[in-house]
N, C-alpha and C positions, 0 to 999 in steps of 0.2 A: 401514389401519391399520398407518403405515409405523413401523418399530423406529427408535430413537434409534440412533446412534452409539456408545452404551455397551451397547446390549442385542442377544443373540447371534440371537435369531431369533422369529418370532411369526407368527400366521396372518395371511392379507391378505383382503381383501375379496375374492370371487370375481368373475373375468373371463371372460368367453363364450370369447374364444381368445388362448391364451397361445401363444408361440414356444418351440418346443422342438426339440433336435436328438438326434441318434442319437450315443452315446458312440462313440469311438475309442480314447479312454485315460481312465483313471478315477483322478480327484483323489481322494486319499485324506485326508480330515479326520481330523485327532487330537485335536479339542476335549476338554478333561479334565473330568469331572464337577466340580460346584463348589457349593456351599453358596448358597442363595440366600433373600431373604426380601424384601417390597415395599419398595421404595424410600421410599415416603411412611410417616408412620408417627402420622397423627391418625385418629383414629376418629370415625365420624360415624353415630350411634345411628339418627337421622332417617331419613339417606339409607339405611342397611343395610335398616330397615323397609320403605321404599319398592321399594326393589331388591327384597326378598324378595316383597312383593306382585304388583310386575311379573312376577317369574318366574313366580310362582304363576297367574298369567293365561294367562302362555305356555304353561305346561305344561298347564293345561285346554282350551286353544284347540287345539293339536297332538293332544291325547289323543282329543278328538272330532271330529278331522278325517278327511275320507276319504284323504288323504295317507297319516296313520298306519295306517289300516285295512288299506291296501295295503301299507304297510311291512311290518307285523307279518304278513302273509299270505303276503309273500314270505318271511319267515323259517321260517315253519310249514310252508311247502311245498316250493317248488323247492331253498331252500337248508337247508333242515332237516338231512338228512344230513349235509350239510358242517360245520355246526357241531357236531353230535354226534361226527363222526369227530374234530376237533381235542380236544373235551370229554374224550373216551375214558371212563376210570373215573375221573375228579375228578368232585366234585357241583358246584364253582364253577369260573366263570370269571372272574379280575378285570378291570376296563375299566380302561387306562390313555388318558386323554384329553389328548393333547397340542396345543398351538396353538389354546388357547379363545377366544383375543383378551378383548376388554372387553364383559363383559355388562351394564356398567354404562350404556355409551355407542353400543351397537349392537345393533341386532335379529338378525342372521343368527347370532352368539354365543349368545345369549339363545335361538332356537330350536333350534340344536345341543345347546347343554346341556340342555335340554327333553325331547328326544329321548332323549339318554341316560340323563335319570332317568326317564323312562317305561317304558324296556326294561328297567332294573333292576326297577321296579314290577311289570312283566308278565311276566319270565321268572325263575324262580327260580334257575336256573342262572347268572346274572350277577353276579358277586360286588360287592367295595369298587369305587368310582370313584375313583380318583387322576387328581387336575388339575395340569396346569400350562403356564404362559404367563410369559415375564420379565415381563410389562405388568400383570400382574395387580395391582391395588391392593389394601390394606388393607380396605377396605370389600367389595372382591368376595371376597376370602379368607373374611371371616367368613360373607358369603351363602352361599358355596359350601359352607362348613360346616355351617351352619344347613341347608342344602340336603340333606346328608347324603353330601357328598363330602369325600374328603380332599385338601388341597392340599400339593404335594411342597415339600421344603424342600432339594431338590437338582434342580439343571437338569442334566440329563442329555443334553441335547443330542440326543434321541430315540434314545438309544442303550441301551434297556433291554432285557436279552437275556431272551428267553421261555424259559426253563429250565422252566416247566410252560404249560398252556393259559393264554393271555393274548390279550384282545381290545385292539386298539389303535384308538382312535376318532379319527380325525384330519381331519375334514372341511375340505377347501380349504387345507391346509397347502402350504408350498412344496416343491418337489420334491426339495430337498437334505435334508429332514426324513425323507421317505419314505426317500432313499437310505440315511441315517445309520442308520436302524432296520433296515433289510435288510442293510448292511455288519455290523451290529452280530451279526445273526443268520445269517450266511451257512452254516449247518451243517445238515444233513439234518433232525435232531431239532428244531433251535430253529423252523425255520421251518414244519415241521408244526404245532408247537404256537402258531401264530400264526394270528389273524383280523384282518385291517385292512379298517377302513371308512375310506374318503378319496376322493380322486380317482382318476379312472379310470386304469390304466394302460394301458389299450386306447386310450384317447384320447391318453397319451402318448407312445405308439407310432406312432400315425398322425402325429401332428405330428412327431415325430422322423425319419420316412420324407420327410417333405416340406421339412423345416427344417433341414437336414444341419448347417449352419455356426451356429448359435445358439451363444453363449456358455453357455449352460446346459448344453450337451451334456455337460461333464466332472463335472457335479452329479448325474447321473441313471444311470450305467453299471448299478447293480444294480438298479434301476427296471425298465429294458429289457432285461436281462438275465433276471430274472424271470418274464418274459412267457411263457415257452416253458413253466413247470409251473405257470402261476396259473390258478386257476378263478374268474372275475369273474361276479357278479351287478349289473349297472346297476339301479339305482332308479329310480321312476318320483315325479317331483315334482308330478304331479296338476294343480297350478295355479301362478299366478303368484304367489301367496302365499308359497310355500316355494323358489321357482327360487333366489333370491339366496344361502340357506342351503344348498341341497342338489344344484345342478344339476352334471352330470355326476359323480356322485358313486357310487361302487360298494361291494360286500362283494369281498373277496379272500382266497381261501383258497389256500395253498401245498403242492404235492405234489412235490417234485423226488423220485427215485426213487434214482439213483445218485450218487455223490460227482462222477464226472464232469459233472454236469451244472452243476455249481459250479465248476468247476476252469480255465474259459477267463477269469476274471475274479480279479483280487485280491481278497482280503477282508482 
């Protein structure tokens, strides 16, 4: 799902291996938040109804799968303490879903959205789901709202500040978007307020150690720098049915202890 020249960023279909490099200098992106609305204006009630039905089938399929049972078990066991350490005294943790892609055209975004909706259904501490991708159509926007999600009217370029416990759900986004998010939250308290579901930072680090001169190195400095205070839990895709949507995905929890952990990189 390639973005057009007028689009700022979007999710990409997963690739097994991406060439990544280790940052030596961090490029600072200064995108400004801007109002956003779907570029198309035509509503399609028949298409909306069909897409809602498609999503309901996808939610039911994942909800009854071994993949989902394993996914939920990991949250309730090995990762449980980390989730609740971030939640602290708060009762709800909102979910911000960046880079959803087109749920109308592709199956991986349908599966990813289904997983987010199932999590909200099964965990009382997950709050509202906010969704954004600049390629979302009017039909998709209306369907997302029908499924209980809120579609953002601002393109934040991934720079939401975690001033309170926040889950960022970002499966298979580009490295630049993870970097934007970390850069915007490069403070002790903000990082500790974050839970991030997305591409494995460990994988990024491994590729960076091999591909030292990749052009992408300047766009992932914060991702690589965060590795030293990140606890990561890789998820299991279980079967090929869920590989394209979730391969190489992890939960990430950040626990910098001192300001000096953050000083060697410009934020």
